[in-house]
FIKE-366657 format. One record per residue (C-alpha): residue number from 1; residue in three letters; chain; y, z, x. Coordinates in Angstrom, 1 decimal. Layout:
BEGIN
@nr:NUM&rest:ALA&kette:A&y:Y&z:Z&x:X
...
This chain:
BEGIN
@nr:1&rest:MET&kette:A&y:159.8&z:32.7&x:51.9
@nr:2&rest:ALA&kette:A&y:163.2&z:34.0&x:51.1
@nr:3&rest:LYS&kette:A&y:163.9&z:34.7&x:47.5
@nr:4&rest:LYS&kette:A&y:166.6&z:32.5&x:45.9
@nr:5&rest:GLN&kette:A&y:169.5&z:34.1&x:44.3
@nr:6&rest:SER&kette:A&y:169.5&z:33.4&x:40.6
@nr:7&rest:VAL&kette:A&y:173.4&z:33.9&x:40.3
@nr:8&rest:ALA&kette:A&y:175.7&z:31.3&x:41.9
@nr:9&rest:ARG&kette:A&y:178.4&z:32.3&x:44.0
@nr:10&rest:LEU&kette:A&y:182.0&z:31.1&x:43.1
@nr:11&rest:ASP&kette:A&y:184.3&z:30.0&x:45.8
@nr:12&rest:SER&kette:A&y:187.5&z:31.2&x:44.3
@nr:13&rest:THR&kette:A&y:190.4&z:32.8&x:46.1
@nr:14&rest:TYR&kette:A&y:189.6&z:36.1&x:44.5
@nr:15&rest:MET&kette:A&y:186.1&z:36.0&x:46.2
@nr:16&rest:LYS&kette:A&y:187.6&z:35.0&x:49.4
@nr:17&rest:HIS&kette:A&y:189.9&z:38.0&x:49.4
@nr:18&rest:TYR&kette:A&y:187.2&z:40.2&x:48.2
@nr:19&rest:ASP&kette:A&y:184.9&z:39.0&x:51.2
@nr:20&rest:ALA&kette:A&y:187.7&z:39.6&x:53.5
@nr:21&rest:TYR&kette:A&y:188.5&z:43.2&x:52.1
@nr:22&rest:MET&kette:A&y:184.8&z:43.9&x:52.3
@nr:23&rest:GLU&kette:A&y:184.7&z:42.8&x:56.1
@nr:24&rest:ARG&kette:A&y:187.8&z:44.9&x:56.8
@nr:25&rest:GLN&kette:A&y:186.0&z:48.0&x:55.2
@nr:26&rest:THR&kette:A&y:183.1&z:47.3&x:57.2
@nr:27&rest:LYS&kette:A&y:185.1&z:47.1&x:60.5
@nr:28&rest:LYS&kette:A&y:187.0&z:50.3&x:59.5
@nr:29&rest:LYS&kette:A&y:183.8&z:52.1&x:59.0
@nr:30&rest:LYS&kette:A&y:182.3&z:50.9&x:62.4
@nr:31&rest:ARG&kette:A&y:185.6&z:52.0&x:64.1
@nr:32&rest:LEU&kette:A&y:185.6&z:55.3&x:62.4
@nr:33&rest:PHE&kette:A&y:181.9&z:55.8&x:63.4
@nr:34&rest:ARG&kette:A&y:182.7&z:55.0&x:67.0
@nr:35&rest:ARG&kette:A&y:185.6&z:57.3&x:67.0
@nr:36&rest:ILE&kette:A&y:183.5&z:60.2&x:65.5
@nr:37&rest:VAL&kette:A&y:180.8&z:59.6&x:68.2
@nr:38&rest:LEU&kette:A&y:183.4&z:59.5&x:70.9
@nr:39&rest:PHE&kette:A&y:184.9&z:62.7&x:69.8
@nr:40&rest:ALA&kette:A&y:181.6&z:64.4&x:69.4
@nr:41&rest:LEU&kette:A&y:180.7&z:63.3&x:72.9
@nr:42&rest:PHE&kette:A&y:184.0&z:64.7&x:74.2
@nr:43&rest:VAL&kette:A&y:183.5&z:68.0&x:72.4
@nr:44&rest:MET&kette:A&y:179.9&z:68.3&x:73.6
@nr:45&rest:ILE&kette:A&y:181.1&z:67.7&x:77.3
@nr:46&rest:VAL&kette:A&y:183.9&z:70.3&x:76.9
@nr:47&rest:ALA&kette:A&y:181.6&z:72.9&x:75.3
@nr:48&rest:GLY&kette:A&y:178.9&z:72.2&x:77.8
@nr:49&rest:SER&kette:A&y:181.3&z:72.8&x:80.8
@nr:50&rest:MET&kette:A&y:182.7&z:76.0&x:79.2
@nr:51&rest:VAL&kette:A&y:179.3&z:77.3&x:78.7
@nr:52&rest:THR&kette:A&y:178.4&z:76.5&x:82.2
@nr:53&rest:TYR&kette:A&y:181.6&z:78.2&x:83.5
@nr:54&rest:HIS&kette:A&y:181.0&z:81.2&x:81.4
@nr:55&rest:VAL&kette:A&y:177.4&z:81.6&x:82.8
@nr:56&rest:GLN&kette:A&y:178.6&z:81.3&x:86.3
@nr:57&rest:GLN&kette:A&y:181.3&z:83.9&x:85.5
@nr:58&rest:GLN&kette:A&y:178.8&z:86.2&x:84.1
@nr:59&rest:SER&kette:A&y:176.5&z:85.8&x:87.1
@nr:60&rest:LEU&kette:A&y:179.5&z:86.4&x:89.5
@nr:61&rest:HIS&kette:A&y:180.3&z:89.5&x:87.4
@nr:62&rest:ALA&kette:A&y:176.9&z:90.9&x:87.6
@nr:63&rest:GLN&kette:A&y:176.8&z:90.5&x:91.3
@nr:64&rest:LYS&kette:A&y:180.2&z:92.1&x:91.8
@nr:65&rest:GLN&kette:A&y:179.2&z:94.9&x:89.5
@nr:66&rest:GLU&kette:A&y:175.9&z:95.5&x:91.6
@nr:67&rest:HIS&kette:A&y:177.8&z:95.4&x:94.8
@nr:68&rest:TYR&kette:A&y:180.4&z:97.9&x:93.5
@nr:69&rest:GLU&kette:A&y:177.7&z:100.3&x:92.4
@nr:70&rest:ASP&kette:A&y:176.1&z:100.0&x:95.8
@nr:71&rest:LEU&kette:A&y:179.3&z:100.7&x:97.4
@nr:72&rest:GLN&kette:A&y:180.1&z:103.6&x:95.1
@nr:73&rest:ALA&kette:A&y:176.7&z:105.2&x:95.9
@nr:74&rest:LYS&kette:A&y:177.4&z:104.8&x:99.6
@nr:75&rest:MET&kette:A&y:180.8&z:106.3&x:99.2
@nr:76&rest:ASP&kette:A&y:179.2&z:109.4&x:97.3
@nr:77&rest:LYS&kette:A&y:176.7&z:109.6&x:100.1
@nr:78&rest:LEU&kette:A&y:179.4&z:109.5&x:102.8
@nr:79&rest:LYS&kette:A&y:181.5&z:112.1&x:101.0
@nr:80&rest:LYS&kette:A&y:178.5&z:114.4&x:100.8
@nr:81&rest:GLU&kette:A&y:177.9&z:113.9&x:104.7
@nr:82&rest:GLU&kette:A&y:181.6&z:114.5&x:105.4
@nr:83&rest:LYS&kette:A&y:181.3&z:117.8&x:103.3
@nr:84&rest:ASN&kette:A&y:178.2&z:118.9&x:105.3
@nr:85&rest:LEU&kette:A&y:180.0&z:117.9&x:108.6
@nr:86&rest:LYS&kette:A&y:183.1&z:119.9&x:107.8
@nr:87&rest:GLU&kette:A&y:181.0&z:122.9&x:106.9
@nr:88&rest:GLU&kette:A&y:179.0&z:122.7&x:110.2
@nr:89&rest:ILE&kette:A&y:182.4&z:122.4&x:112.0
@nr:90&rest:LYS&kette:A&y:183.6&z:125.5&x:110.2
@nr:91&rest:LEU&kette:A&y:180.3&z:127.3&x:111.2
@nr:92&rest:LEU&kette:A&y:180.5&z:126.1&x:114.8
@nr:93&rest:ASN&kette:A&y:183.9&z:127.5&x:115.2
@nr:94&rest:ASN&kette:A&y:182.2&z:130.9&x:114.5
@nr:95&rest:GLU&kette:A&y:181.1&z:132.4&x:117.8
@nr:96&rest:GLU&kette:A&y:178.3&z:134.3&x:116.3
@nr:97&rest:TYR&kette:A&y:176.7&z:131.2&x:114.8
@nr:98&rest:VAL&kette:A&y:177.0&z:129.4&x:118.0
@nr:99&rest:LEU&kette:A&y:175.3&z:132.4&x:119.9
@nr:100&rest:GLN&kette:A&y:172.5&z:132.4&x:117.1
@nr:101&rest:ILE&kette:A&y:171.8&z:128.8&x:117.6
@nr:102&rest:ALA&kette:A&y:171.7&z:129.1&x:121.4
@nr:103&rest:ARG&kette:A&y:169.3&z:132.1&x:121.2
@nr:104&rest:SER&kette:A&y:167.0&z:130.4&x:118.8
@nr:105&rest:ASP&kette:A&y:167.0&z:126.8&x:120.1
@nr:106&rest:TYR&kette:A&y:167.7&z:127.1&x:123.7
@nr:107&rest:PHE&kette:A&y:166.2&z:130.6&x:124.4
@nr:108&rest:PHE&kette:A&y:169.3&z:132.4&x:125.5
@nr:109&rest:SER&kette:A&y:169.0&z:136.0&x:125.2
@nr:110&rest:LYS&kette:A&y:171.1&z:139.2&x:125.4
@nr:111&rest:GLU&kette:A&y:170.5&z:141.4&x:128.3
@nr:112&rest:GLY&kette:A&y:167.2&z:143.1&x:128.1
@nr:113&rest:GLU&kette:A&y:166.0&z:141.1&x:125.1
@nr:114&rest:ILE&kette:A&y:162.8&z:139.1&x:125.0
@nr:115&rest:ILE&kette:A&y:162.5&z:136.0&x:122.8
@nr:116&rest:PHE&kette:A&y:159.2&z:134.8&x:121.3
@nr:117&rest:LYS&kette:A&y:159.3&z:131.2&x:119.9
@nr:118&rest:MET&kette:A&y:157.0&z:130.8&x:116.8
@nr:119&rest:PRO&kette:A&y:155.4&z:127.3&x:116.4
@nr:120&rest:ASN&kette:A&y:156.5&z:126.7&x:112.7
@nr:121&rest:GLU&kette:A&y:159.9&z:128.1&x:112.8
@nr:122&rest:ASP&kette:A&y:162.5&z:126.0&x:111.4
@nr:123&rest:PRO&kette:A&y:166.1&z:125.9&x:113.3
@nr:124&rest:SER&kette:A&y:168.6&z:128.2&x:111.8
@nr:125&rest:TYR&kette:A&y:171.1&z:125.2&x:111.1
């Protein structure tokens, strides 16, 4: 059973205005709460999209950095190879060096010279 109010409610214009005022305040609070919830939802969506974008960009940057380091290592290797090839070109322009290679690898000899090939001998170049 519902408990009966012990105080009677007066039907005066003041009470009607007060009830209307209280109803307006309640509606204002509801609208304010809805606006705050909508704004919070909007902020969460924007923040979530910004975080997602940041993570994607960070991942892309890491991939690009790794690719750059790979290319840098490859370039260093190629520069070293180029240096070795230029040095070999310089040596191959020397007639004595070419004759030494021909004698050691292809068994060319000077007149009257005998060449013995040793099994574990490394080439001279």
